[in-house]
N, C-alpha and C positions, 0 to 999 in steps of 0.2 A: 272893256279887256278889261278885269280887272286889277285892280291892283298890283304893286310888287311884292303885300307882305300878302296878301289873298292869295298868292300865285304860290309864292316861300309854304302857305300852313297849308294846301291842295296835295302841293311835292309832298308834306310830310303822310299824312292823311294816303297821300296813295302808298307810298314804302310799308303806315302802318300795312294795308293790304294785299302788299305785294308779303306780307311779312305770314301771314299768317294763316300763308296756305299752304308754308317747309315752305316744297322745296318745286323746286316747278321749269316748265319751259321751255320758251320763246321762238318762233315763227323773227326769226331779226334778217333784214333784208336791209339792213347797213345808210337805213334810210333814214332823215330826220324823227319822223314815231318811234321805229322802234330805235334805235339806239336808244334815246332817251332813256324810253322803257327801258330801255337792259342797264343801263347804268345805274335805275332806279335800285331795277329788281339785284342785282351785285349789291349793293351800297345797304336795303335790306335783310339781302340773308349768303352773302357769303356765298361759299362751295357752290352751297346750295339752286347755283340756278347753270342752267342747261340752255345758252343757243341754239338755233337748230334753223340752218342756210339752205335752201332749194339749190341747188346749177344748176340754171334752166338755160335751153337758147334765146330765151326770150326776153333776158336780166341782159343789161350791157356788161360787158367783160372784169371791164374798173368794178366796177359796187361790187360784185363779189373777192372783188381784191381790198376793198378796202375796208369791208365786215368780216376776213378774214383779222386784214391789221388790226383796226379798234381792238376782236375780243385778244389777240394777242398781247398788246400795250395793257389795257386792265387784267389779261391773267382771267380768261374766265373763258369755261370750260366752253368749246366749239366744236359738231358738229356738224359736216358738208357736205350734205347727196345727194347723187345728181341722180334727173330723171330728166325721163324724156315727155316735154308737154304734146308730143307729136302720137302717144301714148295713151293720151286722155280722150275719148270718144264724144265725136265734134266738135275737136279743138280746133283741127285742119279750117273748116268749113264757114269756121268764124259769126255762131249764130249770136245774135242779141243776148243770151243768156249765154257767151260763151263764159264771163270773168263766174261767173254757177258753179259751171263743172271742173272751171281747171281748181278754181279755190277747192272743193270739197275733195276731189283725187289727191293735191298738195298737205291739206292742211289733214284727209288723212291718215298716209307716210308721216308725214312730221306725230302727230297720235299715237299712233306706232311706237316711234323709231323712240316718242319719251314716253309713252313706257315702260318698254323690253329695259331703259334706262333708270326706270324707277323710280320718274317722273312724274304726278299720275293727272299733276294737270301743267296747260298748255296755253297761254296767254296772245294775242298778236298788240296789231300797235293800231289801230283804227282810233280814235279821236269825232269828238262832238259833229265836227265842221264836218264827216262822213254822209253822214243822215242827212245834208241838201240835194247827194245827186243820184239820179238811176245808180248805184252798183249793187248789184248782185250776186258777187259774192258776200255784201256780207249776207244774207240769208243763203252761205252755205254753214258757214260759222256758226249762227242760231243753231245751223239743226242739229250742228257737230259741235256743239257744247264746250267751244270754245270760248274762254275768256277775256272782256277784254275792258281794262282796269285804265285806260288813257282815255274811255267815254261814260267809267264808272264816276271815277271820282270829277268828269265837268271840260276837263282841257281839251280847250282849241288850238286846232293851231298855232298862232299867232302864241299861246302862251306858250306852249312845245316849248318854240322860240329861245321866248324869252325867258323860258329858263334852262334853256342847253345852253346859252352865252351865258351868263349866271355861272351856271358851271363847269363852264370852258371847255362844253362839248365842240369838238371840232365843226357841229352837222351842222349849228345852228343858221347858219347865211345857206347852207346846203339848197339848190334850187328843185323843185320838187320832183319829184320817180317816179312811173309806173310801167306796168311790161311795155315791152315791145308790140307785143300782137293790139295796145289798144293806140296802134299808132295804125291798123287796117278799114277802111269802113263796113259794119258788118253787110254778108254774107262776099266777104272776096276772100279769096282764096289763098290760106298763113301756107309757107309754106320757109324749108329756109332760107334758101334764097333772098329771097323776098327781105328776112325777115335782119338780116345782114350787107343789101342796101340800105334798110331804113339807119343800121347804126350807124354806120359809114359814111354814111349820108348824117345824119346828128353826128357824130363826130366830127364829122369836119369843121364842121357852121358852128361849134367847141372850139374847135382851135382858128378861128374864124375872129371870138373874143365873148357871142352869144350867149351867153348865159342860161338863165331862160327859156325854151327851146320845146317846141314837135316839129315832126316830120310827116305830115298825115300821108298815107297810101290810097289812090281812088285808082285802079287799075292803074293805065303807066302816070299816072298823074301827079306829083308830090304837092302836097300843097301846106309849106311852112306858116308855122305861128310862130313869133314872135312877141317881148314886152314890147304895146303901142309905140314905148322913148325906144327903140331897137329899130324900125319897121325906116327910120327916114336914113340909115346907115345904113342897113342892106339895099336901098333906092340907089349910091352910090356907084356909076357908072363900074367902078372900082371890085367895087366889091357883089354886086350881084351876079357880074360878066366874073365872075370866078365864082360864084354858088352854080352859076350856070353850067359853066364850064362842066366840071369835076359831079353834079348830080347827072348829068347827059350821060359823063363814064358811064357811072354807079347804073348807065340800065331806065335812070327815068326819061322817059316823051317830055314831055309838061313842064317846066319848073311858075308852083302860082305863088305867092304872099298873103296869106290869109289881111285882109286888112282890119280885122275886128281881134290882131292882134292873140296871142296864149290866152288857154280856153282849158281849165281841163275840164275830162270828160268829151270835148267838143265833140265827140262822136254821139254822142249817144242823143244829139239835136233831132228832134221828128222821127222818135222812136217813139211809137204806142204802148201802152203798157196799164194796167189795170192800175188805181188807185194814184 
């Protein structure tokens, strides 16, 4: 990672880049990257910024509330748009390009909102590390001409966290998040009931103090991913017995711990893809 001085200089370049756009709308999830980018946009453009948050069933409710709270605190214009992800053709059947289908529909809607409000530029918070995994959603962004200034300015996730800490942003150590649909093995039918199962299962792990975690769904089986440092704690009888009981109540027939630990995008393993 570059020095603090170099990262700070690039933050100034980021603000200059944003300022050059005049008025910008931003796809705002309330996560680490989008909070950092929105804060920079607010500093660069003041009131000429619009945050757009899509309210979806596959996004945990607390994420929406945190996004709203951040915009209120920083007096940023905020548009929340409700959309039914099950209206997106192909979403429920969960093909390997599900993220492409979803991103194409969501960002097309956000572009329309932005233009209706007088904002010709729509930005989002991908960083340079996002190029390392299978992310078909990035193709949708390129096709739509969505701007990705953090990537353009060379920010990595670690650098975003470091600069966020210096800026006293509340998300600097927030765990990485992804939509709940990413918890389903490809080809597994996605339903509102299954989404609720996964969300409540992960909420329960949070209540037990597990910060970075995923509950992956494989049919009737829940595969729990935790930081390697948390697996030993999970294996304590007073913990795993509670987890097994609660997950069974939620409807899982089998509960497993992935000994490989937490891995972002682990459902992409084994996918055959071009390139």
